[in-house]
N, CA, C and O atoms as CSV, one atom per row, in Angstrom:
chain,resi,resn,atom,element,x,y,z
A,1,UNK,N,N,7.369,77.675,-55.337
A,1,UNK,CA,C,7.319,77.444,-53.921
A,1,UNK,C,C,6.412,76.240,-53.674
A,1,UNK,O,O,5.372,76.079,-54.313
A,2,UNK,N,N,6.827,75.420,-52.752
A,2,UNK,CA,C,6.064,74.222,-52.422
A,2,UNK,C,C,5.721,74.256,-50.936
A,2,UNK,O,O,6.550,74.623,-50.103
A,3,UNK,N,N,4.500,73.871,-50.620
A,3,UNK,CA,C,4.051,73.705,-49.246
A,3,UNK,C,C,3.993,72.200,-49.010
A,3,UNK,O,O,3.189,71.508,-49.634
A,4,UNK,N,N,4.827,71.692,-48.128
A,4,UNK,CA,C,4.834,70.266,-47.844
A,4,UNK,C,C,3.849,69.998,-46.711
A,4,UNK,O,O,3.937,70.598,-45.639
A,5,UNK,N,N,2.901,69.081,-46.966
A,5,UNK,CA,C,1.872,68.714,-45.999
A,5,UNK,C,C,2.048,67.271,-45.571
A,5,UNK,O,O,2.143,66.373,-46.408
A,6,UNK,N,N,2.091,67.049,-44.261
A,6,UNK,CA,C,2.163,65.696,-43.707
A,6,UNK,C,C,1.174,65.602,-42.546
A,6,UNK,O,O,0.542,66.590,-42.172
A,7,UNK,N,N,1.053,64.419,-41.993
A,7,UNK,CA,C,0.169,64.243,-40.843
A,7,UNK,C,C,0.885,64.525,-39.530
A,7,UNK,O,O,0.237,64.652,-38.492
A,8,UNK,N,N,2.206,64.626,-39.558
A,8,UNK,CA,C,2.968,64.750,-38.317
A,8,UNK,C,C,3.624,66.103,-38.089
A,8,UNK,O,O,3.987,66.427,-36.959
A,9,UNK,N,N,3.780,66.888,-39.129
A,9,UNK,CA,C,4.469,68.174,-39.019
A,9,UNK,C,C,3.563,69.286,-39.531
A,9,UNK,O,O,2.706,69.044,-40.381
A,10,UNK,N,N,3.744,70.502,-39.024
A,10,UNK,CA,C,3.001,71.623,-39.604
A,10,UNK,C,C,3.461,71.850,-41.039
A,10,UNK,O,O,4.535,71.378,-41.412
A,11,UNK,N,N,2.696,72.545,-41.840
A,11,UNK,CA,C,3.099,72.818,-43.222
A,11,UNK,C,C,4.491,73.457,-43.272
A,11,UNK,O,O,4.822,74.322,-42.460
A,12,UNK,N,N,5.296,73.016,-44.239
A,12,UNK,CA,C,6.651,73.532,-44.414
A,12,UNK,C,C,6.784,74.126,-45.808
A,12,UNK,O,O,6.321,73.534,-46.783
A,13,UNK,N,N,7.413,75.291,-45.911
A,13,UNK,CA,C,7.687,75.897,-47.208
A,13,UNK,C,C,9.049,75.424,-47.714
A,13,UNK,O,O,10.038,75.459,-46.981
A,14,UNK,N,N,9.092,74.984,-48.970
A,14,UNK,CA,C,10.339,74.575,-49.600
A,14,UNK,C,C,10.411,75.201,-50.991
A,14,UNK,O,O,9.470,75.855,-51.440
A,15,UNK,N,N,11.520,74.993,-51.652
A,15,UNK,CA,C,11.756,75.550,-52.993
A,15,UNK,C,C,11.432,77.044,-53.020
A,15,UNK,O,O,10.683,77.520,-53.872
A,16,UNK,N,N,12.012,77.763,-52.071
A,16,UNK,CA,C,11.725,79.185,-51.914
A,16,UNK,C,C,12.252,80.045,-53.046
A,16,UNK,O,O,11.931,81.232,-53.118
A,17,UNK,N,N,13.055,79.470,-53.932
A,17,UNK,CA,C,13.563,80.228,-55.074
A,17,UNK,C,C,12.745,79.982,-56.339
A,17,UNK,O,O,13.092,80.462,-57.418
A,18,UNK,N,N,11.666,79.236,-56.196
A,18,UNK,CA,C,10.816,78.913,-57.349
A,18,UNK,C,C,9.484,79.651,-57.214
A,18,UNK,O,O,8.702,79.387,-56.301
A,19,UNK,N,N,9.247,80.568,-58.129
A,19,UNK,CA,C,8.043,81.394,-58.068
A,19,UNK,C,C,7.104,81.150,-59.246
A,19,UNK,O,O,6.110,81.860,-59.399
A,20,UNK,N,N,7.403,80.166,-60.069
A,20,UNK,CA,C,6.578,79.899,-61.243
A,20,UNK,C,C,5.492,78.865,-60.988
A,20,UNK,O,O,4.648,78.630,-61.853
A,21,UNK,N,N,5.503,78.245,-59.814
A,21,UNK,CA,C,4.502,77.219,-59.527
A,21,UNK,C,C,4.310,77.073,-58.024
A,21,UNK,O,O,5.112,76.426,-57.350
A,22,UNK,N,N,3.265,77.664,-57.510
A,22,UNK,CA,C,2.910,77.514,-56.104
A,22,UNK,C,C,1.976,76.319,-55.991
A,22,UNK,O,O,0.910,76.288,-56.606
A,23,UNK,N,N,2.388,75.335,-55.199
A,23,UNK,CA,C,1.519,74.184,-54.986
A,23,UNK,C,C,1.873,73.512,-53.664
A,23,UNK,O,O,2.896,73.817,-53.051
A,24,UNK,N,N,1.021,72.606,-53.243
A,24,UNK,CA,C,1.242,71.840,-52.020
A,24,UNK,C,C,1.503,70.389,-52.389
A,24,UNK,O,O,0.833,69.825,-53.255
A,25,UNK,N,N,2.482,69.794,-51.724
A,25,UNK,CA,C,2.773,68.372,-51.903
A,25,UNK,C,C,2.273,67.630,-50.679
A,25,UNK,O,O,2.685,67.912,-49.553
A,26,UNK,N,N,1.392,66.693,-50.909
A,26,UNK,CA,C,0.809,65.899,-49.839
A,26,UNK,C,C,1.614,64.618,-49.671
A,26,UNK,O,O,1.782,63.850,-50.618
A,27,UNK,N,N,2.094,64.402,-48.492
A,27,UNK,CA,C,2.819,63.165,-48.169
A,27,UNK,C,C,1.956,62.398,-47.187
A,27,UNK,O,O,2.096,62.529,-45.971
A,28,UNK,N,N,1.062,61.594,-47.741
A,28,UNK,CA,C,0.089,60.862,-46.948
A,28,UNK,C,C,-1.307,61.111,-47.488
A,28,UNK,O,O,-1.479,61.452,-48.658
A,29,UNK,N,N,-2.292,60.940,-46.638
A,29,UNK,CA,C,-3.686,61.100,-47.024
A,29,UNK,C,C,-4.166,62.528,-46.737
A,29,UNK,O,O,-3.792,63.128,-45.730
A,30,UNK,N,N,-4.994,63.054,-47.629
A,30,UNK,CA,C,-5.449,64.432,-47.503
A,30,UNK,C,C,-6.190,64.666,-46.187
A,30,UNK,O,O,-6.040,65.725,-45.578
A,31,UNK,N,N,-6.984,63.699,-45.742
A,31,UNK,CA,C,-7.747,63.888,-44.505
A,31,UNK,C,C,-6.849,63.850,-43.266
A,31,UNK,O,O,-7.284,64.228,-42.178
A,32,UNK,N,N,-5.589,63.392,-43.422
A,32,UNK,CA,C,-4.648,63.337,-42.308
A,32,UNK,C,C,-3.706,64.543,-42.264
A,32,UNK,O,O,-2.960,64.703,-41.299
A,33,UNK,N,N,-3.731,65.380,-43.281
A,33,UNK,CA,C,-2.780,66.492,-43.363
A,33,UNK,C,C,-2.967,67.447,-42.184
A,33,UNK,O,O,-4.077,67.867,-41.860
A,34,UNK,N,N,-1.857,67.764,-41.573
A,34,UNK,CA,C,-1.877,68.715,-40.457
A,34,UNK,C,C,-1.786,70.128,-41.016
A,34,UNK,O,O,-0.845,70.450,-41.742
A,35,UNK,N,N,-2.748,70.964,-40.685
A,35,UNK,CA,C,-2.764,72.345,-41.147
A,35,UNK,C,C,-2.664,73.269,-39.934
A,35,UNK,O,O,-2.906,72.846,-38.803
A,36,UNK,N,N,-2.309,74.526,-40.173
A,36,UNK,CA,C,-2.203,75.495,-39.089
A,36,UNK,C,C,-2.487,76.884,-39.635
A,36,UNK,O,O,-3.161,77.018,-40.656
A,37,UNK,N,N,-1.991,77.906,-38.981
A,37,UNK,CA,C,-2.261,79.273,-39.415
A,37,UNK,C,C,-1.685,79.579,-40.789
A,37,UNK,O,O,-2.177,80.475,-41.474
A,38,UNK,N,N,-0.658,78.857,-41.202
A,38,UNK,CA,C,-0.053,79.071,-42.515
A,38,UNK,C,C,-0.973,78.575,-43.625
A,38,UNK,O,O,-1.030,79.174,-44.699
A,39,UNK,N,N,-1.680,77.502,-43.375
A,39,UNK,CA,C,-2.463,76.827,-44.406
A,39,UNK,C,C,-3.798,76.384,-43.832
A,39,UNK,O,O,-3.850,75.770,-42.767
A,40,UNK,N,N,-4.878,76.696,-44.539
A,40,UNK,CA,C,-6.194,76.232,-44.096
A,40,UNK,C,C,-6.805,75.362,-45.188
A,40,UNK,O,O,-6.419,75.459,-46.352
A,41,UNK,N,N,-7.755,74.515,-44.814
A,41,UNK,CA,C,-8.337,73.621,-45.803
A,41,UNK,C,C,-9.073,74.368,-46.902
A,41,UNK,O,O,-9.623,75.449,-46.689
A,42,UNK,N,N,-9.068,73.771,-48.065
A,42,UNK,CA,C,-9.866,74.243,-49.188
A,42,UNK,C,C,-10.807,73.129,-49.561
A,42,UNK,O,O,-11.475,72.554,-48.702
A,43,UNK,N,N,-10.862,72.821,-50.855
A,43,UNK,CA,C,-11.641,71.664,-51.280
A,43,UNK,C,C,-10.704,70.454,-51.308
A,43,UNK,O,O,-9.590,70.529,-50.790
A,44,UNK,N,N,-11.133,69.358,-51.896
A,44,UNK,CA,C,-10.330,68.134,-51.874
A,44,UNK,C,C,-9.042,68.236,-52.688
A,44,UNK,O,O,-8.164,67.383,-52.555
A,45,UNK,N,N,-8.914,69.269,-53.530
A,45,UNK,CA,C,-7.726,69.397,-54.372
A,45,UNK,C,C,-6.909,70.656,-54.090
A,45,UNK,O,O,-5.906,70.898,-54.761
A,46,UNK,N,N,-7.323,71.466,-53.104
A,46,UNK,CA,C,-6.642,72.729,-52.831
A,46,UNK,C,C,-6.564,73.016,-51.338
A,46,UNK,O,O,-7.377,72.533,-50.550
A,47,UNK,N,N,-5.568,73.810,-50.969
A,47,UNK,CA,C,-5.499,74.420,-49.649
A,47,UNK,C,C,-5.367,75.926,-49.863
A,47,UNK,O,O,-5.030,76.386,-50.954
A,48,UNK,N,N,-5.638,76.678,-48.810
A,48,UNK,CA,C,-5.503,78.126,-48.849
A,48,UNK,C,C,-4.290,78.526,-48.025
A,48,UNK,O,O,-4.233,78.266,-46.823
A,49,UNK,N,N,-3.323,79.156,-48.673
A,49,UNK,CA,C,-2.093,79.599,-48.032
A,49,UNK,C,C,-2.258,81.047,-47.580
A,49,UNK,O,O,-2.652,81.904,-48.372
A,50,UNK,N,N,-1.960,81.323,-46.319
A,50,UNK,CA,C,-2.016,82.679,-45.797
A,50,UNK,C,C,-0.897,83.491,-46.443
A,50,UNK,O,O,0.281,83.192,-46.245
A,51,UNK,N,N,-1.258,84.510,-47.208
A,51,UNK,CA,C,-0.297,85.278,-47.996
A,51,UNK,C,C,0.738,85.960,-47.106
A,51,UNK,O,O,1.937,85.859,-47.367
A,52,UNK,N,N,0.297,86.643,-46.077
A,52,UNK,CA,C,1.219,87.372,-45.206
A,52,UNK,C,C,2.106,86.430,-44.396
A,52,UNK,O,O,3.303,86.675,-44.253
A,53,UNK,N,N,1.528,85.362,-43.870
A,53,UNK,CA,C,2.311,84.409,-43.067
A,53,UNK,C,C,3.370,83.725,-43.922
A,53,UNK,O,O,4.504,83.544,-43.476
A,54,UNK,N,N,3.014,83.347,-45.136
A,54,UNK,CA,C,3.980,82.686,-46.019
A,54,UNK,C,C,5.091,83.652,-46.423
A,54,UNK,O,O,6.253,83.259,-46.524
A,55,UNK,N,N,4.737,84.904,-46.651
A,55,UNK,CA,C,5.747,85.915,-47.003
A,55,UNK,C,C,6.741,86.067,-45.858
A,55,UNK,O,O,7.952,86.053,-46.078
A,56,UNK,N,N,6.233,86.212,-44.642
A,56,UNK,CA,C,7.098,86.354,-43.469
A,56,UNK,C,C,7.968,85.121,-43.250
A,56,UNK,O,O,9.163,85.231,-42.975
A,57,UNK,N,N,7.353,83.941,-43.376
A,57,UNK,CA,C,8.107,82.701,-43.196
A,57,UNK,C,C,9.190,82.575,-44.261
A,57,UNK,O,O,10.317,82.186,-43.956
A,58,UNK,N,N,8.863,82.894,-45.490
A,58,UNK,CA,C,9.840,82.810,-46.571
A,58,UNK,C,C,11.013,83.743,-46.360
A,58,UNK,O,O,12.162,83.359,-46.577
A,59,UNK,N,N,10.732,84.970,-45.937
A,59,UNK,CA,C,11.804,85.929,-45.662
A,59,UNK,C,C,12.717,85.390,-44.564
A,59,UNK,O,O,13.937,85.533,-44.646
A,60,UNK,N,N,12.135,84.772,-43.539
A,60,UNK,CA,C,12.922,84.230,-42.431
A,60,UNK,C,C,13.748,83.011,-42.843
A,60,UNK,O,O,14.802,82.750,-42.263
A,61,UNK,N,N,13.274,82.271,-43.837
A,61,UNK,CA,C,13.939,81.022,-44.227
A,61,UNK,C,C,15.010,81.187,-45.301
A,61,UNK,O,O,15.794,80.264,-45.525
A,62,UNK,N,N,15.062,82.321,-45.960
A,62,UNK,CA,C,16.003,82.476,-47.059
A,62,UNK,C,C,16.882,83.697,-46.850
A,62,UNK,O,O,16.520,84.635,-46.139
A,63,UNK,N,N,18.039,83.663,-47.481
A,63,UNK,CA,C,18.905,84.837,-47.448
A,63,UNK,C,C,18.856,85.584,-48.784
A,63,UNK,O,O,19.697,86.444,-49.045
A,64,UNK,N,N,17.889,85.263,-49.614
A,64,UNK,CA,C,17.715,85.909,-50.913
A,64,UNK,C,C,17.122,87.307,-50.715
A,64,UNK,O,O,15.978,87.427,-50.275
A,65,UNK,N,N,17.870,88.359,-51.030
A,65,UNK,CA,C,17.354,89.707,-50.827
A,65,UNK,C,C,16.205,90.074,-51.770
A,65,UNK,O,O,15.520,91.072,-51.547
A,66,UNK,N,N,15.990,89.279,-52.816
A,66,UNK,CA,C,14.906,89.558,-53.758
A,66,UNK,C,C,13.653,88.744,-53.455
A,66,UNK,O,O,12.661,88.846,-54.177
A,67,UNK,N,N,13.685,87.941,-52.401
A,67,UNK,CA,C,12.553,87.057,-52.111
A,67,UNK,C,C,11.236,87.827,-52.005
A,67,UNK,O,O,10.268,87.474,-52.677
A,68,UNK,N,N,11.181,88.866,-51.178
A,68,UNK,CA,C,9.923,89.577,-50.941
A,68,UNK,C,C,9.351,90.140,-52.231
A,68,UNK,O,O,8.152,90.022,-52.485
A,69,UNK,N,N,10.197,90.748,-53.044
A,69,UNK,CA,C,9.728,91.316,-54.315
A,69,UNK,C,C,9.208,90.232,-55.251
A,69,UNK,O,O,8.154,90.394,-55.866
A,70,UNK,N,N,9.934,89.140,-55.361
A,70,UNK,CA,C,9.519,88.046,-56.246
A,70,UNK,C,C,8.254,87.369,-55.724
A,70,UNK,O,O,7.387,86.983,-56.508
A,71,UNK,N,N,8.147,87.224,-54.410
A,71,UNK,CA,C,6.953,86.646,-53.800
A,71,UNK,C,C,5.739,87.528,-54.099
A,71,UNK,O,O,4.681,87.033,-54.486
A,72,UNK,N,N,5.903,88.829,-53.916
A,72,UNK,CA,C,4.806,89.768,-54.183
A,72,UNK,C,C,4.369,89.706,-55.645
A,72,UNK,O,O,3.178,89.813,-55.938
A,73,UNK,N,N,5.306,89.537,-56.551
A,73,UNK,CA,C,4.973,89.402,-57.975
A,73,UNK,C,C,4.179,88.123,-58.219
A,73,UNK,O,O,3.224,88.122,-58.995
A,74,UNK,N,N,4.573,87.032,-57.557
A,74,UNK,CA,C,3.855,85.764,-57.699
A,74,UNK,C,C,2.416,85.918,-57.206
A,74,UNK,O,O,1.483,85.434,-57.847
A,75,UNK,N,N,2.237,86.589,-56.072
A,75,UNK,CA,C,0.894,86.780,-55.517
A,75,UNK,C,C,0.078,87.704,-56.421
A,75,UNK,O,O,-1.121,87.488,-56.595
A,76,UNK,N,N,0.698,88.713,-56.990
A,76,UNK,CA,C,-0.012,89.602,-57.927
A,76,UNK,C,C,-0.506,88.812,-59.136
A,76,UNK,O,O,-1.621,89.029,-59.611
A,77,UNK,N,N,0.316,87.907,-59.626
A,77,UNK,CA,C,-0.099,87.054,-60.751
A,77,UNK,C,C,-1.285,86.178,-60.323
A,77,UNK,O,O,-2.265,86.048,-61.057
A,78,UNK,N,N,-1.185,85.580,-59.127
A,78,UNK,CA,C,-2.273,84.733,-58.626
A,78,UNK,C,C,-3.553,85.546,-58.465
A,78,UNK,O,O,-4.639,85.063,-58.785
A,79,UNK,N,N,-3.431,86.764,-57.974
A,79,UNK,CA,C,-4.598,87.636,-57.803
A,79,UNK,C,C,-5.254,87.911,-59.160
A,79,UNK,O,O,-6.477,87.852,-59.287
A,80,UNK,N,N,-4.438,88.209,-60.165
A,80,UNK,CA,C,-4.946,88.467,-61.505
A,80,UNK,C,C,-5.579,87.248,-62.149
A,80,UNK,O,O,-6.404,87.375,-63.054
A,81,UNK,N,N,-5.194,86.064,-61.683
A,81,UNK,CA,C,-5.744,84.812,-62.217
A,81,UNK,C,C,-6.961,84.330,-61.443
A,81,UNK,O,O,-7.556,83.311,-61.794
A,82,UNK,N,N,-7.336,85.057,-60.388
A,82,UNK,CA,C,-8.505,84.668,-59.604
A,82,UNK,C,C,-8.223,83.623,-58.549
A,82,UNK,O,O,-9.147,82.944,-58.101
A,83,UNK,N,N,-6.975,83.472,-58.139
A,83,UNK,CA,C,-6.603,82.424,-57.180
A,83,UNK,C,C,-6.469,82.930,-55.755
A,83,UNK,O,O,-6.050,82.186,-54.869
A,84,UNK,N,N,-6.824,84.199,-55.524
A,84,UNK,CA,C,-6.788,84.781,-54.189
A,84,UNK,C,C,-8.226,84.891,-53.693
A,84,UNK,O,O,-9.130,85.215,-54.464
A,85,UNK,N,N,-8.436,84.619,-52.398
A,85,UNK,CA,C,-9.807,84.659,-51.862
A,85,UNK,C,C,-10.354,86.087,-51.865
A,85,UNK,O,O,-9.620,87.052,-52.080
A,86,UNK,N,N,-11.653,86.195,-51.623
A,86,UNK,CA,C,-12.330,87.493,-51.676
A,86,UNK,C,C,-11.764,88.495,-50.677
A,86,UNK,O,O,-11.764,89.698,-50.938
A,87,UNK,N,N,-11.288,88.013,-49.547
A,87,UNK,CA,C,-10.720,88.899,-48.532
A,87,UNK,C,C,-9.320,89.382,-48.911
A,87,UNK,O,O,-8.819,90.358,-48.352
A,88,UNK,N,N,-8.691,88.688,-49.870
A,88,UNK,CA,C,-7.346,89.052,-50.292
A,88,UNK,C,C,-6.255,88.593,-49.345
A,88,UNK,O,O,-5.131,89.092,-49.398
A,89,UNK,N,N,-6.581,87.646,-48.481
A,89,UNK,CA,C,-5.626,87.206,-47.462
A,89,UNK,C,C,-5.012,85.840,-47.723
A,89,UNK,O,O,-3.973,85.508,-47.152
A,90,UNK,N,N,-5.642,85.045,-48.581
A,90,UNK,CA,C,-5.179,83.683,-48.840
A,90,UNK,C,C,-5.129,83.412,-50.344
A,90,UNK,O,O,-5.957,83.904,-51.111
A,91,UNK,N,N,-4.150,82.627,-50.737
A,91,UNK,CA,C,-4.015,82.217,-52.128
A,91,UNK,C,C,-4.245,80.717,-52.208
A,91,UNK,O,O,-3.800,79.965,-51.341
A,92,UNK,N,N,-4.930,80.293,-53.235
A,92,UNK,CA,C,-5.247,78.878,-53.436
A,92,UNK,C,C,-4.044,78.144,-53.993
A,92,UNK,O,O,-3.401,78.616,-54.931
A,93,UNK,N,N,-3.738,76.994,-53.420
A,93,UNK,CA,C,-2.637,76.159,-53.897
A,93,UNK,C,C,-3.154,74.758,-54.174
A,93,UNK,O,O,-3.807,74.156,-53.322
A,94,UNK,N,N,-2.868,74.237,-55.354
A,94,UNK,CA,C,-3.270,72.884,-55.726
A,94,UNK,C,C,-2.492,71.873,-54.884
A,94,UNK,O,O,-1.305,72.062,-54.619
A,95,UNK,N,N,-3.153,70.820,-54.473
A,95,UNK,CA,C,-2.535,69.756,-53.684
A,95,UNK,C,C,-2.280,68.560,-54.581
A,95,UNK,O,O,-3.185,68.090,-55.269
A,96,UNK,N,N,-1.062,68.071,-54.575
A,96,UNK,CA,C,-0.703,66.883,-55.335
A,96,UNK,C,C,0.281,66.041,-54.549
A,96,UNK,O,O,0.690,66.418,-53.451
A,97,UNK,N,N,0.658,64.921,-55.098
A,97,UNK,CA,C,1.661,64.065,-54.500
A,97,UNK,C,C,3.039,64.511,-54.971
A,97,UNK,O,O,3.158,65.136,-56.025
A,98,UNK,N,N,4.081,64.199,-54.205
A,98,UNK,CA,C,5.434,64.543,-54.650
A,98,UNK,C,C,5.728,63.924,-56.015
A,98,UNK,O,O,5.275,62.819,-56.312
A,99,UNK,N,N,6.484,64.639,-56.839
A,99,UNK,CA,C,6.839,64.129,-58.180
A,99,UNK,C,C,7.773,62.952,-58.086
A,99,UNK,O,O,8.174,62.399,-59.110
């Protein structure tokens, strides 16, 4: 799953069928990225994705009946790797440029 970050649009979820690599693609400068309830700032190389909001948005954006289960598995893996915040509400996503 990819979170697309720009200066003009709110964060957008793409590649909803890919659960092996959660990351954010920055299109522009990091200090210009527009964030909202879906995504909050982290450090200079990460953002924090709201787990529940992303799950709901993903379900609404795809017709894949296995999305929720696969998403939950991805978050469980992230939790086991220490990539979920202490409150358990946000998962850390690395920010990079589009490939």
